[in-house]
C-alpha positions as CSV (number, residue, x, y, z in Angstrom):
1,X,14.1,88.2,-44.7
2,X,12.0,86.0,-47.0
3,X,13.6,88.1,-49.9
4,X,17.2,87.7,-48.5
5,X,16.7,84.2,-47.9
6,X,15.7,83.1,-51.4
7,X,18.4,85.2,-52.8
8,X,21.3,83.2,-51.1
9,X,19.8,79.9,-52.0
10,X,19.9,81.0,-55.7
11,X,23.7,82.3,-54.9
12,X,24.2,79.3,-53.9
13,X,22.7,76.9,-56.3
14,X,23.9,78.9,-59.2
15,X,27.4,78.7,-57.8
16,X,29.6,75.4,-59.6
17,X,29.7,72.6,-57.2
18,X,33.9,72.0,-56.1
19,X,34.4,68.6,-56.2
20,X,37.2,67.2,-53.1
21,X,40.4,67.3,-54.0
22,X,41.4,63.2,-54.2
23,X,44.4,61.2,-55.1
24,X,44.1,57.5,-56.2
25,X,43.5,54.7,-53.4
26,X,46.5,52.7,-54.5
27,X,49.3,55.7,-53.6
28,X,48.8,56.4,-49.3
29,X,50.9,56.2,-46.6
30,X,54.0,54.3,-46.5
31,X,53.1,52.7,-50.0
32,X,55.7,51.5,-52.5
33,X,56.1,53.6,-56.3
34,X,57.6,51.6,-58.9
35,X,61.6,52.2,-59.2
36,X,63.1,53.0,-62.7
37,X,60.5,53.9,-65.0
38,X,57.3,56.8,-65.0
39,X,55.7,57.1,-61.7
40,X,51.9,57.8,-62.5
41,X,50.2,59.9,-59.9
42,X,46.2,60.1,-60.3
43,X,43.0,61.5,-59.2
44,X,39.8,62.8,-58.4
45,X,39.3,67.3,-58.6
46,X,36.7,69.9,-59.7
47,X,35.7,70.0,-63.5
48,X,38.8,72.5,-64.6
49,X,41.1,72.3,-61.7
50,X,44.8,73.3,-61.5
51,X,46.9,70.5,-60.1
52,X,50.1,70.9,-58.6
53,X,52.4,67.4,-57.7
54,X,55.7,67.9,-55.8
55,X,57.9,64.6,-55.0
56,X,61.6,63.5,-54.1
57,X,62.7,67.3,-55.9
58,X,60.4,67.1,-58.6
59,X,57.0,69.4,-59.4
60,X,54.8,68.9,-61.7
61,X,51.8,70.6,-62.8
62,X,48.2,69.1,-64.8
63,X,44.8,70.6,-64.8
64,X,41.7,68.7,-64.3
65,X,39.3,67.1,-66.9
66,X,36.0,68.2,-67.5
67,X,35.0,65.3,-65.9
68,X,37.4,66.1,-62.7
69,X,39.4,63.7,-63.8
70,X,43.4,64.5,-63.1
71,X,46.4,62.5,-64.0
72,X,50.1,63.3,-64.1
73,X,53.7,61.7,-64.9
74,X,56.9,61.8,-62.4
75,X,59.7,61.5,-64.0
76,X,61.2,58.0,-62.9
77,X,63.3,57.6,-60.0
78,X,66.7,54.7,-58.3
79,X,65.2,53.1,-55.9
80,X,65.1,54.8,-52.1
81,X,63.2,56.6,-49.4
82,X,61.2,57.5,-47.4
83,X,60.2,60.3,-49.3
84,X,56.8,62.9,-49.5
85,X,54.1,62.7,-52.1
86,X,51.9,66.6,-51.6
87,X,49.0,67.0,-54.3
88,X,48.2,70.7,-53.8
89,X,45.1,71.9,-56.0
90,X,41.7,73.5,-54.0
91,X,43.0,72.0,-50.8
92,X,46.5,70.6,-50.2
93,X,47.3,65.9,-49.7
94,X,49.8,64.4,-48.5
95,X,51.6,61.0,-48.4
96,X,54.5,60.2,-46.2
97,X,56.5,57.4,-45.3
98,X,56.5,56.8,-49.3
99,X,59.6,54.2,-50.8
100,X,60.4,54.1,-54.3
101,X,61.3,50.0,-55.5
102,X,59.7,47.3,-57.1
103,X,56.1,46.0,-56.2
104,X,54.7,42.6,-57.2
105,X,51.4,41.7,-57.7
106,X,49.8,38.7,-55.7
107,X,46.1,37.0,-56.6
108,X,44.5,33.8,-56.4
109,X,42.5,31.8,-54.3
110,X,43.1,30.5,-51.1
111,X,46.9,29.2,-50.8
112,X,47.7,32.4,-52.6
113,X,45.2,34.2,-50.0
114,X,46.4,32.0,-46.5
115,X,48.4,34.4,-44.0
116,X,51.1,33.5,-42.0
117,X,48.8,33.2,-39.0
118,X,47.1,29.8,-41.4
119,X,43.7,29.1,-41.5
120,X,43.1,27.9,-38.0
121,X,42.3,24.7,-36.9
122,X,42.5,22.8,-40.1
123,X,46.1,25.1,-41.7
124,X,48.8,26.2,-40.0
125,X,51.8,28.1,-41.7
126,X,55.0,25.7,-40.5
127,X,57.0,27.7,-37.6
128,X,54.7,30.6,-38.0
129,X,55.2,32.0,-34.6
130,X,58.8,32.0,-34.9
131,X,58.1,33.6,-38.5
132,X,56.0,36.0,-37.3
133,X,57.8,37.1,-34.7
134,X,60.9,37.9,-36.7
135,X,58.5,40.0,-39.7
136,X,60.1,42.9,-38.9
137,X,61.3,44.1,-42.5
138,X,60.8,48.6,-42.9
139,X,62.2,48.1,-46.7
140,X,59.3,45.9,-47.3
141,X,55.4,46.8,-47.3
142,X,52.5,45.2,-47.4
143,X,48.8,46.0,-49.0
144,X,45.8,43.3,-48.6
145,X,43.2,43.4,-50.7
146,X,39.4,43.4,-49.3
147,X,37.3,40.8,-50.7
148,X,34.6,42.9,-53.7
149,X,32.8,41.8,-56.7
150,X,32.1,44.6,-59.4
151,X,29.4,44.1,-62.6
152,X,31.8,46.7,-64.1
153,X,36.0,48.4,-63.5
154,X,36.1,49.9,-60.5
155,X,38.1,53.2,-60.4
156,X,39.3,52.5,-56.2
157,X,39.2,49.7,-53.8
158,X,39.6,49.0,-50.1
159,X,42.8,48.3,-48.0
160,X,45.8,50.5,-47.1
161,X,49.7,50.0,-47.3
162,X,51.1,48.9,-44.1
163,X,55.1,48.6,-43.1
164,X,56.2,45.0,-42.6
165,X,56.1,44.3,-38.6
166,X,54.6,41.1,-36.8
167,X,51.1,42.6,-36.7
168,X,50.6,43.7,-40.1
169,X,52.3,40.2,-41.5
170,X,50.0,38.0,-39.6
171,X,47.7,38.6,-41.7
172,X,49.4,38.7,-44.7
173,X,49.8,36.2,-47.5
174,X,52.3,33.8,-46.6
175,X,53.9,32.9,-49.7
176,X,53.7,36.4,-51.4
177,X,55.6,37.3,-47.5
178,X,58.4,34.7,-48.2
179,X,58.7,35.9,-51.6
180,X,58.5,39.6,-51.1
181,X,61.7,38.8,-47.6
182,X,63.5,36.4,-50.2
183,X,63.8,39.3,-53.0
184,X,64.3,42.1,-50.4
185,X,67.5,40.7,-49.1
186,X,69.0,39.7,-52.1
187,X,68.2,43.3,-54.1
188,X,68.8,45.4,-51.5
189,X,65.7,47.6,-52.3
190,X,62.5,48.5,-51.0
191,X,60.2,45.6,-51.9
192,X,55.9,46.4,-51.6
193,X,53.5,43.2,-52.5
194,X,50.4,43.4,-53.2
195,X,47.7,40.9,-52.3
196,X,44.6,40.4,-53.9
197,X,43.3,37.2,-53.5
198,X,40.2,35.4,-52.5
199,X,39.8,31.8,-52.1
200,X,37.8,28.9,-53.7
201,X,37.7,31.2,-56.4
202,X,37.4,30.4,-60.4
203,X,40.6,31.8,-63.1
204,X,37.7,33.1,-64.8
205,X,36.2,35.5,-62.4
206,X,40.1,37.4,-62.9
207,X,40.1,38.0,-66.1
208,X,38.6,40.9,-67.6
209,X,35.2,40.3,-69.8
210,X,37.2,41.8,-72.2
211,X,39.5,39.4,-73.0
212,X,36.6,36.7,-72.0
213,X,34.6,38.0,-74.7
214,X,37.1,38.3,-77.6
215,X,37.6,34.2,-78.0
216,X,34.5,32.3,-78.8
217,X,36.1,29.2,-77.5
218,X,35.9,30.4,-73.5
219,X,32.7,30.1,-73.9
220,X,32.2,27.1,-71.4
221,X,33.1,29.6,-68.4
222,X,29.9,30.9,-69.0
223,X,28.5,27.7,-69.1
224,X,30.3,27.1,-66.1
225,X,28.7,30.4,-64.9
226,X,25.1,29.7,-66.4
227,X,25.2,26.2,-64.0
228,X,26.7,27.8,-61.1
229,X,23.8,30.4,-61.0
230,X,21.4,27.5,-61.6
231,X,22.1,25.5,-58.1
232,X,21.6,29.8,-56.9
233,X,17.7,30.2,-56.8
234,X,16.9,28.2,-53.3
235,X,20.1,28.6,-51.2
236,X,17.9,29.4,-48.0
237,X,16.1,26.4,-48.5
238,X,19.4,24.5,-49.3
239,X,20.7,25.5,-46.0
240,X,17.9,25.0,-44.1
241,X,17.4,21.3,-45.3
242,X,21.1,21.0,-44.6
243,X,20.8,21.9,-41.2
244,X,18.1,19.9,-40.8
245,X,20.1,17.0,-41.4
246,X,22.5,17.9,-39.3
247,X,20.5,17.3,-36.7
248,X,18.9,14.5,-37.3
249,X,22.3,12.9,-37.5
250,X,23.3,14.9,-33.7
251,X,19.8,13.5,-32.5
252,X,20.8,9.8,-33.4
253,X,24.5,10.2,-32.1
254,X,25.7,9.7,-36.0
255,X,28.3,11.6,-37.5
256,X,27.5,14.7,-39.3
257,X,26.6,14.8,-43.1
258,X,28.9,15.8,-45.8
259,X,27.6,19.1,-47.7
260,X,28.6,20.6,-51.3
261,X,30.7,23.7,-50.4
262,X,28.6,26.8,-51.1
263,X,31.3,29.7,-52.1
264,X,30.0,33.7,-51.8
265,X,27.5,34.0,-55.4
266,X,29.8,37.0,-56.5
267,X,33.1,35.6,-56.2
268,X,32.4,33.1,-58.8
269,X,30.9,36.0,-61.9
270,X,33.2,35.6,-64.9
271,X,35.6,39.2,-64.3
272,X,33.7,39.9,-61.0
273,X,37.1,39.8,-59.2
274,X,38.9,41.1,-61.8
275,X,36.7,44.0,-61.8
276,X,36.8,44.6,-58.1
277,X,40.3,44.0,-56.9
278,X,42.4,44.1,-60.3
279,X,41.4,47.2,-62.2
280,X,41.8,49.5,-59.7
281,X,45.7,48.9,-59.9
282,X,46.2,49.0,-63.7
283,X,47.2,52.5,-63.9
284,X,50.2,51.9,-61.1
285,X,53.2,50.8,-62.8
286,X,54.3,47.9,-61.2
287,X,57.8,44.7,-61.4
288,X,55.9,41.8,-62.1
289,X,53.0,39.2,-61.2
290,X,52.9,36.1,-58.4
291,X,49.4,33.8,-59.3
292,X,48.9,31.4,-56.6
293,X,45.5,29.3,-58.7
294,X,43.5,26.5,-59.5
295,X,42.1,24.0,-57.6
296,X,38.7,25.6,-58.1
297,X,39.1,25.0,-61.9
298,X,39.4,21.5,-61.0
299,X,36.3,20.3,-61.4
300,X,35.1,18.2,-64.5
301,X,33.8,21.0,-66.4
302,X,36.2,23.3,-65.4
303,X,39.6,21.4,-65.9
304,X,40.2,21.3,-69.3
305,X,39.4,25.2,-70.0
306,X,42.0,26.2,-67.7
307,X,45.1,25.6,-70.5
308,X,43.6,28.6,-72.5
309,X,42.6,30.6,-69.7
310,X,45.4,31.2,-67.9
311,X,47.8,32.6,-71.0
312,X,44.2,34.2,-71.7
313,X,44.8,36.1,-68.3
314,X,48.3,36.4,-68.4
315,X,48.0,38.1,-72.0
316,X,45.0,40.5,-70.6
317,X,46.5,41.6,-67.3
318,X,50.0,42.4,-69.5
319,X,47.7,44.3,-71.6
320,X,45.2,46.3,-68.9
321,X,48.5,47.1,-67.1
322,X,50.5,48.5,-70.7
323,X,53.9,48.0,-69.7
324,X,55.3,44.7,-71.8
325,X,55.8,41.4,-70.8
326,X,55.8,41.8,-67.5
327,X,57.3,38.8,-65.2
328,X,54.5,36.6,-64.9
329,X,55.7,33.8,-61.9
330,X,53.1,30.9,-60.7
331,X,52.4,28.3,-58.6
332,X,51.4,25.3,-60.2
333,X,49.2,23.8,-57.5
334,X,50.4,21.0,-55.1
335,X,49.1,17.2,-54.7
336,X,46.1,16.8,-52.4
337,X,43.4,13.9,-52.6
338,X,40.5,14.7,-54.2
339,X,39.2,12.0,-56.1
340,X,36.2,13.7,-58.0
341,X,38.1,16.5,-59.3
342,X,41.1,16.8,-61.7
343,X,44.5,17.9,-60.4
344,X,46.5,16.5,-62.9
345,X,44.9,18.0,-65.7
346,X,45.5,21.7,-64.1
347,X,48.7,21.2,-63.0
348,X,49.7,20.0,-66.6
349,X,48.3,22.8,-67.9
350,X,49.9,25.4,-66.1
351,X,52.8,23.4,-67.4
352,X,52.0,23.9,-71.0
353,X,51.9,27.9,-70.2
354,X,55.1,28.3,-70.2
355,X,55.4,28.8,-73.5
356,X,54.1,32.0,-72.5
357,X,57.0,35.0,-73.0
358,X,59.2,35.5,-69.8
359,X,56.4,33.4,-67.1
360,X,57.8,31.2,-64.3
361,X,56.1,27.9,-62.2
362,X,57.4,27.1,-58.9
363,X,56.7,23.1,-58.9
364,X,55.1,22.4,-55.6
365,X,54.4,18.7,-55.7
366,X,56.4,17.5,-53.3
367,X,55.7,19.8,-50.5
368,X,51.7,18.6,-51.0
369,X,49.6,17.3,-48.1
370,X,47.2,14.4,-48.6
371,X,44.3,15.0,-45.8
372,X,44.7,19.0,-46.6
373,X,44.5,21.7,-49.3
374,X,46.8,23.8,-47.7
375,X,50.2,23.2,-47.5
376,X,52.2,24.1,-43.9
377,X,55.2,24.7,-46.2
378,X,54.9,27.7,-47.7
379,X,58.0,28.7,-47.3
380,X,59.3,26.5,-49.8
381,X,56.6,28.2,-52.3
382,X,57.9,31.5,-51.8
383,X,61.9,30.7,-51.9
384,X,60.6,29.1,-56.0
385,X,59.1,31.7,-56.9
386,X,61.5,33.8,-55.8
387,X,64.1,31.9,-57.8
388,X,62.2,32.3,-61.0
389,X,62.3,35.9,-60.0
390,X,65.7,36.0,-59.7
391,X,66.1,34.9,-63.2
392,X,63.3,36.6,-65.2
393,X,62.7,40.2,-63.7
394,X,66.0,40.4,-62.1
395,X,68.6,39.0,-64.2
396,X,70.8,36.5,-62.4
397,X,73.3,34.5,-65.4
398,X,73.2,31.4,-65.2
399,X,70.4,30.4,-62.0
400,X,68.6,27.8,-63.3
401,X,65.5,28.0,-61.5
402,X,63.2,25.3,-63.0
403,X,62.8,22.0,-62.3
404,X,62.9,19.1,-64.3
405,X,60.1,19.6,-68.0
406,X,59.0,17.3,-70.4
407,X,60.8,17.5,-74.6
408,X,59.8,14.3,-75.9
409,X,59.3,10.9,-75.8
410,X,61.0,8.1,-78.2
411,X,59.9,4.5,-78.9
412,X,62.1,1.9,-77.0
413,X,60.8,-2.3,-77.3
414,X,58.2,-2.7,-75.6
415,X,60.3,1.2,-73.7
416,X,59.6,4.7,-73.6
417,X,62.3,7.2,-73.5
418,X,61.3,10.1,-71.8
419,X,63.2,13.1,-72.5
420,X,63.8,16.2,-70.2
421,X,64.7,20.1,-70.1
422,X,66.4,21.2,-67.2
423,X,67.5,17.8,-66.1
424,X,71.0,18.1,-65.2
425,X,71.6,15.9,-62.0
426,X,68.8,14.6,-62.9
427,X,67.0,11.5,-60.1
428,X,65.1,9.9,-58.3
429,X,64.4,11.2,-54.1
430,X,64.5,8.8,-51.4
431,X,64.9,5.9,-53.9
432,X,63.1,4.1,-56.1
433,X,61.8,6.4,-59.4
434,X,57.8,7.0,-58.7
435,X,54.9,8.4,-60.3
436,X,55.0,7.4,-63.8
437,X,52.4,5.5,-65.9
438,X,52.3,4.4,-69.1
439,X,48.9,3.3,-71.7
440,X,48.6,1.5,-74.5
441,X,46.1,2.3,-77.9
442,X,43.1,1.7,-75.4
443,X,43.8,4.3,-72.8
444,X,43.9,2.8,-69.6
445,X,47.8,3.9,-67.6
446,X,48.9,1.7,-65.1
447,X,52.3,2.2,-62.5
448,X,55.5,1.8,-64.9
449,X,59.0,0.6,-63.4
450,X,61.0,4.1,-64.6
451,X,64.9,4.6,-65.1
452,X,66.6,6.9,-64.7
453,X,69.3,7.5,-68.2
454,X,71.0,10.2,-68.1
455,X,68.4,13.0,-69.0
456,X,65.6,11.0,-69.9
457,X,63.9,7.9,-67.9
458,X,63.3,4.8,-69.3
459,X,59.5,3.6,-68.4
460,X,57.9,0.1,-69.2
461,X,55.5,-2.3,-67.8
462,X,55.3,-5.5,-68.5
463,X,51.2,-5.2,-68.7
464,X,51.3,-2.5,-71.6
465,X,53.3,-4.4,-74.6
466,X,52.7,-1.3,-77.1
467,X,52.6,2.1,-74.8
468,X,51.2,4.6,-76.9
469,X,51.1,6.9,-74.0
470,X,53.6,8.4,-71.2
471,X,52.2,10.4,-68.3
472,X,54.1,12.1,-65.0
473,X,52.5,12.9,-61.6
474,X,49.6,12.4,-62.9
475,X,47.2,12.0,-59.8
476,X,45.7,14.5,-57.8
477,X,47.7,13.3,-54.4
478,X,51.2,11.8,-55.8
479,X,54.7,10.4,-54.2
480,X,56.3,11.7,-57.5
481,X,60.2,12.0,-56.8
482,X,61.8,13.1,-60.3
483,X,64.9,16.4,-59.4
484,X,67.2,17.8,-61.4
485,X,70.8,18.2,-59.6
486,X,69.4,21.9,-58.3
487,X,67.2,20.6,-56.3
488,X,64.1,21.3,-58.5
489,X,61.4,18.3,-59.0
490,X,59.9,17.7,-62.1
491,X,56.5,18.7,-63.8
492,X,53.5,17.2,-64.2
493,X,52.6,16.2,-67.9
494,X,51.0,13.5,-70.4
495,X,52.6,13.2,-73.5
496,X,51.3,11.0,-76.9
497,X,53.7,9.3,-78.9
498,X,54.6,9.8,-82.2
């Protein structure tokens, strides 16, 4: 009896262990596969296991590596569906109700993350309940990624594709939803949107370590992380002190004291969010990117680096996906009264990033709210991103998708003449032109009088007889009101006279 049991155990231990057949977590029921490009399918199995993949009349075989990793490429498919994907090896897996269309990867911080249901009680989406009730779009599929950070790139994530219904759209990114709705209605194809965002996060958390470490000029990002880490030495004691302060104020019937915001420390690790919330998707073919982030980087120790970090992120993601210069559509942060921060620097840095090929920027100065960092009008944001997408990703010829963009400044006596591109029908909205400032050699900016002259604006101030700098919509919260004929608003900018 004992000998038989021992023999059985030896046989079991000596037999090769079979790994469970797995398919990447990116492909689930109800998902969208990118049209008109080879379809990448991958997963795990036992080493050397033979795998067969079938999809919409296609069949292809592959063999797992010695590590148990397998992959295959199906031929490109036109938009359509629903289809079923079958993976056959030691067992069989199926994924059903798959559509073939365009997939967009949406990311950023809270204004991208903000769902149709809003962030009650402080932030709401305009006409939210009506929008949610009408969010029954069978050709749109949604995938929301759970928050996660990692020290190394991950192969999987938590989340599944879902059909767009009032129940699923309610908790999905409002900006990404409005973009998808607009593109789906115009292109008449399935649209999938992956929402991988986390509120209150800096841009360097979303960039790979490969990209951050390749440029020595990005070292300040690690210095900012070091400063942040130093502040985390005694979090429990800080929390206890704040609670005591709150209790003392309440006991004396005084207003509750304000305290510094304490973000989740793991969400501020350079490359941490890239590793966990971006890297799992890089083998998955997509149509392009949507990005809405920058508010967190407006602090003094971060703002001036953003002009380098955003182009770095764009180049990094394009390289990681390996699909060339995929369209990268981003939102310029809006208008908000936040005195200790530098929103003008961030907005101007975003404008300057338009030198990167195949990028589009949605200006949102005119929808900002003075006392709310989360503007309610997410419909306009989605529509302006879609406008850029229609031009850059879908090739609508002659479509004007940019507001007036600064070109150059010339001197006109004691005034400056500011010239714009995308300036047909240049005009002020709602009265006199606002938002321009000029400065002399001392660098002190004052409000200026501005007048539209065709495709330029003449700017002057009696307080500055020798202006050498001009800027527009620079204040954190601004009532700047320059538009073109579309109408689309002009971007924040700052310039030195040659």
